A tleap script that builds the chain and sets N, CA, C and O, in Angstrom:
source leaprc.protein.ff14SB
mol = sequence {
  NMET TYR ILE ASN PHE SER GLU ASP ASP LEU
  TYR ARG ALA ASN SER ALA ASP LEU VAL SER
  TYR LEU GLU ARG HIE GLY GLU ARG VAL GLN
  LYS VAL GLY SER THR TYR LYS TYR ILE TYR
  THR ASP GLY SER GLY THR HIE ASP SER VAL
  THR ILE HIE CYS GLY LYS TRP TYR ASP GLN
  LYS THR GLU CSER
}
set mol.1.N position { -5.868 11.379 18.067 }
set mol.1.CA position { -4.757 12.306 18.047 }
set mol.1.C position { -4.562 12.813 16.619 }
set mol.1.O position { -4.496 12.018 15.681 }
set mol.2.N position { -4.474 14.086 16.458 }
set mol.2.CA position { -4.286 14.727 15.155 }
set mol.2.C position { -2.817 15.074 14.965 }
set mol.2.O position { -2.185 15.658 15.845 }
set mol.3.N position { -2.282 14.707 13.802 }
set mol.3.CA position { -0.896 15.044 13.478 }
set mol.3.C position { -0.924 16.022 12.311 }
set mol.3.O position { -1.495 15.724 11.262 }
set mol.4.N position { -0.323 17.165 12.485 }
set mol.4.CA position { -0.277 18.177 11.445 }
set mol.4.C position { 0.981 17.960 10.603 }
set mol.4.O position { 2.087 18.260 11.052 }
set mol.5.N position { 0.816 17.441 9.386 }
set mol.5.CA position { 1.946 17.204 8.496 }
set mol.5.C position { 2.233 18.455 7.685 }
set mol.5.O position { 1.321 19.203 7.333 }
set mol.6.N position { 3.510 18.678 7.391 }
set mol.6.CA position { 3.889 19.819 6.563 }
set mol.6.C position { 3.563 19.506 5.102 }
set mol.6.O position { 3.339 18.353 4.733 }
set mol.7.N position { 3.542 20.549 4.287 }
set mol.7.CA position { 3.311 20.361 2.853 }
set mol.7.C position { 4.402 19.470 2.248 }
set mol.7.O position { 4.127 18.661 1.362 }
set mol.8.N position { 5.633 19.621 2.727 }
set mol.8.CA position { 6.743 18.791 2.242 }
set mol.8.C position { 6.529 17.325 2.607 }
set mol.8.O position { 6.774 16.440 1.788 }
set mol.9.N position { 6.072 17.064 3.838 }
set mol.9.CA position { 5.779 15.692 4.264 }
set mol.9.C position { 4.713 15.071 3.358 }
set mol.9.O position { 4.858 13.932 2.913 }
set mol.10.N position { 3.653 15.817 3.091 }
set mol.10.CA position { 2.565 15.318 2.243 }
set mol.10.C position { 3.038 15.073 0.820 }
set mol.10.O position { 2.661 14.074 0.207 }
set mol.11.N position { 3.862 15.971 0.286 }
set mol.11.CA position { 4.387 15.787 -1.059 }
set mol.11.C position { 5.228 14.525 -1.155 }
set mol.11.O position { 5.062 13.730 -2.080 }
set mol.12.N position { 6.135 14.341 -0.195 }
set mol.12.CA position { 7.001 13.150 -0.209 }
set mol.12.C position { 6.192 11.874 -0.061 }
set mol.12.O position { 6.486 10.885 -0.732 }
set mol.13.N position { 5.193 11.868 0.789 }
set mol.13.CA position { 4.348 10.672 0.977 }
set mol.13.C position { 3.561 10.359 -0.291 }
set mol.13.O position { 3.455 9.200 -0.692 }
set mol.14.N position { 3.014 11.388 -0.917 }
set mol.14.CA position { 2.204 11.176 -2.116 }
set mol.14.C position { 3.021 10.832 -3.344 }
set mol.14.O position { 2.478 10.297 -4.310 }
set mol.15.N position { 4.312 11.124 -3.330 }
set mol.15.CA position { 5.146 10.814 -4.492 }
set mol.15.C position { 6.004 9.565 -4.286 }
set mol.15.O position { 6.783 9.209 -5.170 }
set mol.16.N position { 5.881 8.901 -3.154 }
set mol.16.CA position { 6.664 7.688 -2.877 }
set mol.16.C position { 6.167 6.529 -3.744 }
set mol.16.O position { 4.979 6.437 -4.053 }
set mol.17.N position { 7.079 5.660 -4.126 }
set mol.17.CA position { 6.740 4.454 -4.881 }
set mol.17.C position { 6.382 3.367 -3.866 }
set mol.17.O position { 7.262 2.720 -3.300 }
set mol.18.N position { 5.103 3.179 -3.647 }
set mol.18.CA position { 4.615 2.260 -2.613 }
set mol.18.C position { 5.044 0.820 -2.869 }
set mol.18.O position { 5.428 0.119 -1.933 }
set mol.19.N position { 4.985 0.370 -4.109 }
set mol.19.CA position { 5.360 -1.012 -4.429 }
set mol.19.C position { 6.841 -1.243 -4.103 }
set mol.19.O position { 7.191 -2.244 -3.479 }
set mol.20.N position { 7.698 -0.325 -4.520 }
set mol.20.CA position { 9.129 -0.463 -4.229 }
set mol.20.C position { 9.390 -0.430 -2.735 }
set mol.20.O position { 10.213 -1.191 -2.227 }
set mol.21.N position { 8.692 0.451 -2.029 }
set mol.21.CA position { 8.845 0.538 -0.575 }
set mol.21.C position { 8.497 -0.799 0.078 }
set mol.21.O position { 9.247 -1.291 0.920 }
set mol.22.N position { 7.377 -1.382 -0.301 }
set mol.22.CA position { 6.962 -2.667 0.283 }
set mol.22.C position { 7.985 -3.756 -0.023 }
set mol.22.O position { 8.361 -4.531 0.856 }
set mol.23.N position { 8.431 -3.810 -1.280 }
set mol.23.CA position { 9.412 -4.835 -1.661 }
set mol.23.C position { 10.718 -4.669 -0.896 }
set mol.23.O position { 11.299 -5.658 -0.448 }
set mol.24.N position { 11.189 -3.434 -0.741 }
set mol.24.CA position { 12.432 -3.192 0.005 }
set mol.24.C position { 12.316 -3.628 1.455 }
set mol.24.O position { 13.322 -3.961 2.082 }
set mol.25.N position { 11.115 -3.629 1.991 }
set mol.25.CA position { 10.910 -4.015 3.382 }
set mol.25.C position { 10.453 -5.474 3.517 }
set mol.25.O position { 9.915 -5.869 4.551 }
set mol.26.N position { 10.672 -6.263 2.466 }
set mol.26.CA position { 10.427 -7.694 2.519 }
set mol.26.C position { 8.970 -8.116 2.394 }
set mol.26.O position { 8.631 -9.267 2.668 }
set mol.27.N position { 8.104 -7.192 1.982 }
set mol.27.CA position { 6.685 -7.526 1.822 }
set mol.27.C position { 6.451 -8.120 0.439 }
set mol.27.O position { 7.228 -7.878 -0.485 }
set mol.28.N position { 5.382 -8.898 0.298 }
set mol.28.CA position { 5.060 -9.550 -0.967 }
set mol.28.C position { 4.050 -8.722 -1.747 }
set mol.28.O position { 3.000 -8.348 -1.225 }
set mol.29.N position { 4.379 -8.441 -3.000 }
set mol.29.CA position { 3.445 -7.812 -3.926 }
set mol.29.C position { 3.440 -8.633 -5.205 }
set mol.29.O position { 4.455 -9.208 -5.597 }
set mol.30.N position { 2.285 -8.678 -5.845 }
set mol.30.CA position { 2.140 -9.473 -7.066 }
set mol.30.C position { 1.506 -8.593 -8.136 }
set mol.30.O position { 0.454 -7.996 -7.908 }
set mol.31.N position { 2.143 -8.512 -9.305 }
set mol.31.CA position { 1.602 -7.719 -10.408 }
set mol.31.C position { 0.433 -8.468 -11.037 }
set mol.31.O position { 0.543 -9.644 -11.383 }
set mol.32.N position { -0.682 -7.767 -11.178 }
set mol.32.CA position { -1.878 -8.318 -11.808 }
set mol.32.C position { -2.370 -7.271 -12.809 }
set mol.32.O position { -3.030 -6.303 -12.431 }
set mol.33.N position { -2.045 -7.473 -14.082 }
set mol.33.CA position { -2.397 -6.474 -15.092 }
set mol.33.C position { -1.643 -5.188 -14.824 }
set mol.33.O position { -0.417 -5.194 -14.716 }
set mol.34.N position { -2.376 -4.072 -14.715 }
set mol.34.CA position { -1.739 -2.776 -14.468 }
set mol.34.C position { -1.728 -2.414 -12.990 }
set mol.34.O position { -1.333 -1.306 -12.626 }
set mol.35.N position { -2.156 -3.337 -12.137 }
set mol.35.CA position { -2.173 -3.081 -10.696 }
set mol.35.C position { -1.291 -4.090 -9.971 }
set mol.35.O position { -0.738 -5.007 -10.578 }
set mol.36.N position { -1.175 -3.904 -8.683 }
set mol.36.CA position { -0.443 -4.836 -7.824 }
set mol.36.C position { -1.344 -5.247 -6.675 }
set mol.36.O position { -2.193 -4.474 -6.231 }
set mol.37.N position { -1.157 -6.468 -6.198 }
set mol.37.CA position { -1.821 -6.956 -4.999 }
set mol.37.C position { -0.775 -7.051 -3.904 }
set mol.37.O position { 0.300 -7.616 -4.106 }
set mol.38.N position { -1.091 -6.500 -2.751 }
set mol.38.CA position { -0.234 -6.627 -1.572 }
set mol.38.C position { -0.708 -7.865 -0.833 }
set mol.38.O position { -1.863 -7.938 -0.416 }
set mol.39.N position { 0.175 -8.833 -0.670 }
set mol.39.CA position { -0.172 -10.106 -0.039 }
set mol.39.C position { 0.391 -10.100 1.371 }
set mol.39.O position { 1.600 -9.983 1.572 }
set mol.40.N position { -0.493 -10.227 2.333 }
set mol.40.CA position { -0.076 -10.164 3.732 }
set mol.40.C position { -0.795 -11.226 4.553 }
set mol.40.O position { -1.831 -11.753 4.148 }
set mol.41.N position { -0.226 -11.526 5.707 }
set mol.41.CA position { -0.796 -12.521 6.614 }
set mol.41.C position { -1.072 -11.854 7.947 }
set mol.41.O position { -0.244 -11.113 8.477 }
set mol.42.N position { -2.266 -12.136 8.483 }
set mol.42.CA position { -2.594 -11.668 9.829 }
set mol.42.C position { -3.171 -12.845 10.612 }
set mol.42.O position { -3.057 -13.990 10.175 }
set mol.43.N position { -3.770 -12.586 11.728 }
set mol.43.CA position { -4.288 -13.646 12.585 }
set mol.43.C position { -5.367 -14.503 11.960 }
set mol.43.O position { -5.626 -15.615 12.420 }
set mol.44.N position { -6.002 -13.991 10.907 }
set mol.44.CA position { -7.074 -14.772 10.278 }
set mol.44.C position { -6.647 -15.426 8.971 }
set mol.44.O position { -7.471 -16.048 8.300 }
set mol.45.N position { -5.370 -15.298 8.592 }
set mol.45.CA position { -4.887 -15.982 7.394 }
set mol.45.C position { -4.138 -15.059 6.452 }
set mol.45.O position { -3.728 -13.959 6.821 }
set mol.46.N position { -3.968 -15.540 5.206 }
set mol.46.CA position { -3.268 -14.788 4.171 }
set mol.46.C position { -4.296 -14.073 3.303 }
set mol.46.O position { -5.321 -14.645 2.932 }
set mol.47.N position { -4.006 -12.816 2.986 }
set mol.47.CA position { -4.952 -11.994 2.245 }
set mol.47.C position { -4.269 -11.298 1.073 }
set mol.47.O position { -3.061 -11.063 1.089 }
set mol.48.N position { -5.066 -10.973 0.055 }
set mol.48.CA position { -4.579 -10.174 -1.074 }
set mol.48.C position { -5.606 -9.112 -1.424 }
set mol.48.O position { -5.801 -8.787 -2.595 }
set mol.49.N position { -6.258 -8.574 -0.410 }
set mol.49.CA position { -7.355 -7.632 -0.636 }
set mol.49.C position { -6.893 -6.205 -0.891 }
set mol.49.O position { -7.702 -5.358 -1.271 }
set mol.50.N position { -5.605 -5.920 -0.688 }
set mol.50.CA position { -5.106 -4.559 -0.907 }
set mol.50.C position { -4.596 -4.447 -2.337 }
set mol.50.O position { -3.696 -5.179 -2.750 }
set mol.51.N position { -5.186 -3.518 -3.087 }
set mol.51.CA position { -4.801 -3.262 -4.469 }
set mol.51.C position { -4.042 -1.943 -4.528 }
set mol.51.O position { -4.440 -0.960 -3.901 }
set mol.52.N position { -2.948 -1.925 -5.284 }
set mol.52.CA position { -2.150 -0.716 -5.464 }
set mol.52.C position { -2.160 -0.371 -6.949 }
set mol.52.O position { -1.830 -1.197 -7.800 }
set mol.53.N position { -2.551 0.878 -7.237 }
set mol.53.CA position { -2.610 1.326 -8.631 }
set mol.53.C position { -2.256 2.805 -8.672 }
set mol.53.O position { -2.852 3.617 -7.965 }
set mol.54.N position { -1.282 3.147 -9.506 }
set mol.54.CA position { -0.849 4.550 -9.676 }
set mol.54.C position { -0.480 5.192 -8.342 }
set mol.54.O position { -0.794 6.359 -8.108 }
set mol.55.N position { 0.183 4.439 -7.470 }
set mol.55.CA position { 0.655 4.990 -6.208 }
set mol.55.C position { -0.396 5.094 -5.121 }
set mol.55.O position { -0.092 5.532 -4.011 }
set mol.56.N position { -1.617 4.704 -5.413 }
set mol.56.CA position { -2.699 4.745 -4.416 }
set mol.56.C position { -3.084 3.317 -4.053 }
set mol.56.O position { -2.930 2.406 -4.866 }
set mol.57.N position { -3.584 3.118 -2.839 }
set mol.57.CA position { -3.967 1.780 -2.419 }
set mol.57.C position { -5.418 1.777 -1.961 }
set mol.57.O position { -5.960 2.799 -1.540 }
set mol.58.N position { -6.036 0.596 -2.054 }
set mol.58.CA position { -7.407 0.413 -1.607 }
set mol.58.C position { -7.526 -0.992 -1.027 }
set mol.58.O position { -7.049 -1.953 -1.630 }
set mol.59.N position { -8.150 -1.117 0.126 }
set mol.59.CA position { -8.335 -2.413 0.779 }
set mol.59.C position { -9.798 -2.832 0.617 }
set mol.59.O position { -10.681 -2.276 1.271 }
set mol.60.N position { -10.052 -3.807 -0.250 }
set mol.60.CA position { -11.413 -4.281 -0.472 }
set mol.60.C position { -12.004 -4.907 0.797 }
set mol.60.O position { -13.216 -4.864 1.008 }
set mol.61.N position { -11.160 -5.475 1.620 }
set mol.61.CA position { -11.621 -6.140 2.846 }
set mol.61.C position { -12.272 -5.152 3.809 }
set mol.61.O position { -13.316 -5.441 4.394 }
set mol.62.N position { -11.652 -3.988 3.968 }
set mol.62.CA position { -12.183 -2.994 4.911 }
set mol.62.C position { -12.872 -1.835 4.193 }
set mol.62.O position { -13.403 -0.927 4.834 }
set mol.63.N position { -12.860 -1.870 2.860 }
set mol.63.CA position { -13.441 -0.819 2.030 }
set mol.63.C position { -12.869 0.555 2.357 }
set mol.63.O position { -13.590 1.547 2.455 }
set mol.64.N position { -11.540 0.579 2.522 }
set mol.64.CA position { -10.876 1.873 2.798 }
set mol.64.C position { -9.623 2.031 1.980 }
set mol.64.O position { -8.942 3.051 2.084 }
savepdb mol mol.pdb
quit
């Protein structure tokens, strides 16, 4: 399913403070140097494979 987002939607999403958003919603983040690690638990255990830097995120586990 394709969702057509408006330019305003894209601007707001790209300018959001992801670390603050996660913390406000009770998620765990850990500062490591100039980046943050998002620490989460799923069915296979606890992970810290998601790195957040300059408002962008990358998941080393899934390479996305």
